[in-house]
C-alpha positions in Angstrom: -0.1 -0.1 -0.1 2.8 2.2 0.6 4.1 1.8 -3.0 0.9 3.2 -4.3 0.9 6.2 -1.9 4.4 6.9 -3.2 3.3 6.8 -6.6 0.6 9.0 -5.9 2.9 11.5 -4.0 5.2 11.5 -6.8 2.3 12.4 -9.5 1.0 15.0 -7.2 4.6 16.5 -6.8 5.2 16.3 -10.5 2.5 18.9 -11.3 2.1 22.3 -9.8 -1.5 23.4 -9.1 -1.4 25.3 -12.0 -0.3 22.2 -14.2 -3.3 20.5 -12.8 -5.6 23.0 -13.8 -4.1 22.9 -17.2 -4.3 19.1 -17.4 -8.1 19.5 -16.2 -8.7 22.0 -18.9 -7.1 19.6 -21.6 -9.4 16.8 -20.5 -12.6 19.0 -20.3 -11.8 20.4 -24.1 -11.1 16.9 -25.2 -14.6 15.6 -23.7 -16.4 18.4 -25.1 -14.9 18.0 -28.6 -15.8 14.1 -28.4 -19.3 15.2 -27.4 -19.5 17.6 -30.4 -18.2 15.1 -32.8 -20.7 12.5 -31.5 -23.5 15.0 -32.0 -22.4 15.9 -35.4 -22.3 12.3 -36.5 -25.6 11.6 -35.3 -27.2 14.7 -36.8 -25.4 13.7 -40.2 -27.2 10.3 -39.8 -30.3 11.8 -39.1 -30.0 14.0 -42.0 -29.1 11.2 -44.2 -32.3 9.0 -42.9 -34.5 12.1 -43.7 -33.1 12.4 -47.2 -33.7 8.5 -47.8 -37.2 9.0 -46.5 -37.8 12.0 -48.6 -36.6 10.2 -51.7 -38.8 7.2 -50.9 -41.8 9.5 -50.5 -41.3 11.1 -53.6 -40.9 7.8 -55.5 -44.2 6.7 -53.8 -46.0 9.8 -55.0 -44.7 9.4 -58.5 -45.8 5.9 -58.6 -49.2 6.6 -57.0 -49.7 9.4 -59.8 -48.8 7.0 -62.4 -51.5 4.4 -60.9 -54.1 6.9 -60.7 -53.5 7.9 -64.6 -53.7 4.1 -65.5 -57.0 3.8 -63.5 -58.4 7.1 -65.1 -57.5 6.0 -68.5 -58.9 2.4 -68.0 -62.2 4.0 -66.7 -62.2 6.5 -69.9 -61.8 3.6 -72.3 -64.6 1.7 -70.6 -67.0 4.6 -70.5 -66.1 5.2 -74.1 -66.7 1.6 -74.9 -70.0 1.7 -73.1 -71.0 4.9 -75.0 -70.0 3.2 -78.3 -72.1 0.0 -77.6 -75.2 2.0 -76.6 -74.9 3.9 -79.8 -74.5 0.9 -81.8 -77.6 -0.8 -80.0 -79.7 2.4 -80.4 -78.9 2.6 -83.9 -79.5 -1.0 -84.5 -83.0 -0.9 -82.9 -84.0 2.3 -84.7 -82.9 1.0 -88.0 -84.5 -2.6 -87.7 -87.5 -3.1 -90.1 -90.7 -2.3 -88.1 -88.8 0.2 -85.7 -91.7 2.8 -86.5 -94.5 0.5 -85.5 -95.9 0.4 -82.1 -95.4 -3.0 -80.0 -98.0 -4.6 -78.1 -97.7 -3.0 -74.6 -97.2 -6.6 -72.9 -93.9 -7.0 -75.1 -92.6 -3.7 -74.3 -93.4 -4.3 -70.6 -91.4 -7.8 -70.8 -88.4 -6.3 -72.7 -88.2 -3.4 -69.9 -88.4 -6.3 -67.2 -85.7 -8.2 -68.8 -83.4 -5.1 -69.2 -84.2 -4.2 -65.5 -83.0 -7.6 -64.1 -79.4 -6.8 -65.2 -77.3 -5.4 -62.4 -76.3 -2.3 -64.6 -80.0 -1.2 -64.9 -81.5 -2.5 -61.7 -80.9 0.6 -59.8 -82.5 3.0 -62.6 -85.7 4.7 -61.3 -87.8 3.5 -64.2 -86.7 0.0 -63.2 -87.6 0.4 -59.5 -90.8 1.9 -60.6 -91.4 -1.1 -62.8 -91.2 -3.7 -60.0 -93.2 -1.9 -57.6 -96.6 -3.4 -56.9 -99.3 -1.4 -58.7 -102.3 -0.6 -56.8 -105.7 -2.5 -57.8 
């Protein structure tokens, strides 16, 4: 134990109080620089992560816009095809022989009922009215 005390006394005598103050100041400066370096490294990592997130978000928004465009284009093509089919059907009915003659009301009613059974026309107000019970 005396050997350790001798060593401590030698080290204490080696530096004056001013020397110890300088050593303490240097240790504090090194600790401060290490803390600043760690904080700077952490800030750089966070900035890098934020940039990666922003890039991913931009890519996701771009892809979503592309998908929305494809969906819109598909809907427009479908609507155009439906409109074209309706025009062709109307033209075929109006240009068929006897199109200008009145049909028996029972035939007209049966045709309307058949059309109103389809999913596409079932919600039409005329179809709902057609299937409501009539007062006697």
